[in-house]
C-alpha positions, 0 to 999 in steps of 0.5 A: 880396430875401426869402429863398426856400426853393427855386430860381427858374429862368427859361427864355427861349424857354419855348414851345419844343417842348424845354420838356417835356423840360427840365421832366421833368429838373427833376422827376426831379432835384427832390431835388438841385435844389429848384426851386420856381418855373419861369418860362417866357418867350416873345415875342408871336409865340410866345404861343400855343406858350407857352400850349400848352407852358406848360400842359403843363408845369403839368400835368407838375409837378402830376402829379409832386406836387412843390412847384413853381409854373410861370409863363407870361409875355411879360415878361422883366424880370418873369421874371428878377427875383430869378432864381437861374438863367436858361436860353435855348432861343430861335431867332433868326429863328424857324422860317423861319430853321431851314428855311434852316439845313437847306435851304441847306447840303443844296442845296450838298451839305453837312449842314444840321442846325440844331445842327451842320455848316453849318446849325449855323454859320448858327444860331450866327452869328445867335444868339450876338450876340443872346444876348450882347446880352441878357446885357449888357442884363439884367445891368446 
């Protein structure tokens, strides 16, 4: 691996609507965290969102005038090669699962927000095993 001057960060689930906020954080903290490569990765079903959100991320970085390149890909293996950090923001089950996470608890008199309460538990039960499996698959 050849030495780079900056940091390579990969985000699995890069087509997420939360990605612009993540990019903004990298831009604001560029002196403390000298990121020069950001790889946004998604699955085939998320390709359109990845292109929309990823192109916004590219415009944000360009407007900030920082020395950083944003890459968009569906190939996780290509993206994580030589990465310094890998972050995730994916939703197992896509938006259909989120709808269930919010509606089922509510229909039973419970909070159904997707990140806490009963809905958050549903999401955790689906997501944690997948993240563990991904980590094991790509760390060996």
